[in-house]
C-alpha positions, -999 to 999 in steps of 0.1 A, spaced: -96 -246 -70 -100 -284 -70 -104 -284 -32 -132 -258 -33 -151 -278 -59 -149 -309 -38 -161 -290 -7 -190 -276 -27 -200 -310 -40 -198 -327 -6 -216 -298 11 -243 -298 -15 -247 -336 -12 -251 -333 26 -276 -305 23 -297 -324 -2 -295 -356 19 -305 -337 51 -334 -319 33 -348 -352 18 -347 -370 52 -364 -341 69 -391 -340 42 -398 -377 46 -403 -373 84 -427 -344 79 -447 -362 52 -450 -394 73 -467 -375 101 -496 -362 79 -517 -393 82 -512 -394 120 -520 -357 122 -552 -362 102 -564 -391 123 -556 -371 155 -575 -340 143 -605 -360 133 -605 -380 166 -604 -348 186 -633 -333 165 -653 -365 171 -647 -364 208 -657 -327 209 -689 -333 189 -698 -362 211 -693 -341 242 -712 -311 230 -741 -334 216 -744 -350 250 -744 -316 268 -764 -294 244 -782 -318 220 -776 -328 184 -791 -297 169 -773 -272 190 -751 -244 176 -722 -259 196 -724 -291 176 -729 -272 144 -697 -253 151 -679 -285 159 -691 -302 127 -679 -271 107 -645 -275 124 -644 -312 115 -653 -303 79 -623 -279 79 -601 -307 92 -614 -330 65 -604 -304 39 -570 -301 55 -566 -339 52 -576 -337 15 -551 -309 8 -524 -330 24 -535 -362 6 -541 -380 38 -570 -405 39 -592 -412 69 -617 -438 80 -648 -427 62 -670 -452 80 -660 -437 113 -659 -400 106 -684 -395 77 -716 -408 93 -744 -395 115 -740 -362 132 -704 -359 120 -714 -346 86 -732 -315 75 -768 -319 65 
């Protein structure tokens, strides 16, 4: 009986430690993911603006996608460089 309780305690401690370290790794990547998503959106908007013009439907679709990625960043409590991604053609008008 005592051996089973010790096994249960050690197993639970290891499970909790593993879960906490995995959660930390996942949460640390959120800021990088946010920045990566917004950079990709910015590149897509710049490419489509050069190809189709600033007022094209392609750019409007890309801006909508960037807005969705901003919302994703907000939901995951990740901040981004507002002076880089919230200016000019990168925001909805």
